[in-house]
C-alpha positions as CSV (number, residue, x, y, z in Angstrom):
1,M,-12.2,17.9,4.0
2,G,-10.2,14.9,3.7
3,V,-6.4,14.7,2.5
4,T,-4.8,13.3,-0.8
5,V,-1.1,12.2,-1.2
6,D,0.2,11.3,-4.7
7,V,3.6,9.1,-5.2
8,H,5.5,8.3,-8.1
9,Q,8.3,5.8,-8.8
10,V,10.3,4.1,-11.2
11,F,12.0,1.0,-10.5
12,Q,14.8,0.2,-12.7
13,Y,13.7,-3.4,-12.4
14,P,11.6,-5.8,-14.6
15,F,7.7,-5.6,-14.0
16,E,7.6,-9.1,-12.9
17,Q,10.6,-8.7,-10.3
18,V,8.9,-5.8,-9.1
19,V,5.3,-7.5,-8.3
20,A,6.8,-10.6,-7.1
21,C,8.8,-8.4,-4.8
22,F,5.7,-6.3,-4.3
23,L,3.7,-9.2,-3.1
24,R,6.4,-10.5,-0.6
25,K,7.3,-7.2,0.9
26,Y,5.4,-7.8,4.3
27,P,6.0,-8.7,6.8
28,N,9.1,-7.3,7.1
29,P,11.8,-6.3,9.8
30,M,12.0,-2.7,7.9
31,D,8.6,-2.0,8.6
32,N,7.6,-3.2,12.9
33,N,3.8,-1.8,11.9
34,V,2.6,-4.1,9.4
35,I,2.1,-7.5,11.8
36,A,0.9,-10.2,9.5
37,V,-0.7,-10.1,5.8
38,K,-2.8,-13.1,4.5
39,T,-4.6,-14.1,1.2
40,V,-8.3,-14.5,1.8
41,E,-8.4,-15.2,-1.9
42,E,-6.8,-15.7,-5.7
43,K,-8.5,-16.7,-8.4
44,K,-7.1,-16.7,-11.8
45,D,-9.5,-16.0,-15.2
46,E,-8.4,-18.7,-17.8
47,S,-9.2,-16.7,-20.8
48,T,-7.4,-13.7,-20.1
49,G,-5.0,-14.8,-17.6
50,L,-6.0,-11.7,-15.1
51,I,-5.0,-13.1,-11.7
52,Y,-7.3,-11.4,-8.8
53,R,-6.1,-11.5,-5.1
54,K,-7.8,-10.4,-1.9
55,R,-5.6,-9.8,0.9
56,I,-6.2,-8.9,4.6
57,A,-2.9,-7.1,6.7
58,I,-3.0,-6.7,10.5
59,C,-0.6,-3.7,11.3
60,Q,-0.3,-1.9,14.4
61,N,-2.2,1.0,15.9
62,V,0.0,4.0,15.3
63,V,-2.1,6.3,16.5
64,P,-0.2,8.7,18.9
65,E,-1.1,7.5,22.4
66,I,-2.3,11.2,23.2
67,L,-5.0,10.9,21.0
68,R,-5.9,6.8,22.1
69,K,-7.6,8.2,25.1
70,V,-10.6,8.6,22.9
71,S,-12.2,5.3,23.2
72,I,-13.2,5.0,19.4
73,L,-9.1,5.0,18.7
74,K,-8.5,2.7,21.1
75,V,-7.9,-0.4,19.3
76,P,-4.8,-3.2,19.0
77,D,-4.5,-3.1,15.6
78,I,-5.9,-2.0,12.3
79,R,-7.0,-4.1,9.7
80,L,-6.4,-3.0,5.5
81,E,-8.1,-5.2,2.8
82,E,-6.3,-4.8,-0.3
83,E,-7.4,-6.4,-4.0
84,S,-4.8,-6.7,-6.9
85,W,-5.8,-7.5,-10.5
86,L,-2.6,-8.7,-12.3
87,S,-1.9,-8.7,-15.9
88,L,1.3,-10.4,-16.8
89,Q,0.2,-10.4,-20.6
90,K,-0.1,-6.4,-20.0
91,R,2.2,-6.2,-17.8
92,N,0.0,-4.1,-15.3
93,M,-1.5,-4.5,-11.8
94,A,-3.8,-2.4,-10.4
95,I,-4.8,-2.4,-6.4
96,R,-6.7,-0.6,-4.2
97,S,-6.7,-0.8,-0.9
98,H,-9.1,0.6,2.0
99,C,-9.2,0.7,6.3
100,L,-11.4,-2.2,7.8
101,T,-11.0,-0.4,10.9
102,W,-13.1,2.9,11.7
103,T,-15.3,2.9,8.9
104,Q,-18.0,5.1,10.7
105,Y,-15.6,7.7,11.2
106,A,-12.6,7.1,8.8
107,S,-12.1,6.6,5.0
108,M,-8.9,5.2,4.0
109,R,-8.5,4.6,0.2
110,E,-5.3,3.9,-2.1
111,E,-5.2,3.2,-5.4
112,S,-2.0,1.9,-6.9
113,V,-0.6,0.8,-10.1
114,F,2.3,-1.1,-11.3
115,R,2.8,-0.5,-15.1
116,E,5.5,-1.1,-17.8
117,S,7.5,2.3,-17.7
118,V,7.6,4.0,-21.1
119,E,11.1,5.0,-20.3
120,N,12.2,1.8,-20.8
121,P,10.4,-2.1,-21.0
122,N,12.7,-3.3,-18.4
123,W,12.2,-0.9,-15.5
124,T,8.6,-0.6,-13.6
125,E,6.7,2.8,-13.2
126,F,4.5,2.5,-9.5
127,I,1.6,5.5,-9.4
128,Q,-0.3,5.6,-6.2
129,R,-2.9,8.1,-4.8
130,G,-4.0,7.3,-0.9
131,R,-6.9,9.4,0.5
132,I,-7.8,9.9,4.0
133,S,-10.9,11.6,5.2
134,I,-12.3,11.8,9.1
135,T,-15.5,12.5,10.3
136,G,-17.6,12.5,12.8
137,A,-14.6,13.3,15.8
138,G,-15.8,17.1,15.8
139,F,-12.5,19.2,16.6
140,L,-10.2,15.9,16.2
141,N,-11.1,15.5,12.6
142,C,-8.3,18.2,11.4
143,I,-5.6,16.8,13.7
144,L,-6.5,13.5,12.7
145,E,-6.1,14.1,9.1
146,T,-3.2,15.7,9.4
147,F,-1.7,12.7,11.3
148,A,-2.8,10.4,8.8
149,S,-1.2,12.7,6.3
150,A,2.1,12.8,7.2
151,F,1.8,8.7,8.2
152,L,0.7,7.8,4.5
153,R,3.4,10.2,3.4
154,Q,6.0,8.7,5.2
155,G,4.6,5.2,4.9
156,A,4.5,5.3,1.1
157,Q,8.2,6.8,1.1
158,K,9.6,3.8,3.5
159,G,7.6,1.3,1.0
160,I,9.6,2.6,-1.9
161,R,13.0,2.2,-0.2
162,I,11.7,-1.4,1.6
163,M,11.1,-2.1,-2.2
164,E,14.3,-0.8,-3.7
165,M,16.3,-2.5,-0.6
166,L,14.3,-6.0,-1.7
167,L,14.8,-5.7,-5.2
168,K,18.9,-5.1,-5.0
169,E,19.1,-7.9,-2.6
170,Q,16.4,-10.6,-4.1
171,C,17.7,-9.4,-7.7
172,G,21.0,-7.6,-8.0
173,A,21.8,-4.0,-8.7
174,P,18.9,-1.9,-10.7
175,L,18.8,-2.2,-14.7
176,V,20.3,1.7,-15.5
177,E,20.4,1.1,-19.5
């Protein structure tokens, strides 16, 4: 079955500021679920200027304690892999993330893009689609997907609030031209 969550946001800040803020967003005291983020690979294609990054995020296990009675869900943390392709020339950054934990039972994938807004070239558009599907947990599949959907939706909104706050702190008031 699976659930999909879509997010769209326009940040009233230039692309370069938004991307720099995104790359420094975690760990952050506003979201205790993200314990660490480590860049494990980074390279620049000199001919195109495209910057590729692979990062691993370690997050607290947020599965409710009652569901952690099931042995497969009883892990201390969850690991996510994020790959990004940044083109400063095109003012576009594409991001793909997926969960490295529970891969035999669950699939969590997100695809995101930051790009110059069509409304205003000094603004940045953020579009994200997340999809979670759970298999192999029997009658718990639906319960876990419902929880995961709510968590993904809340996490996306929290991430946007954190970005807005960090942008305001680091760059001042938004550009409301």
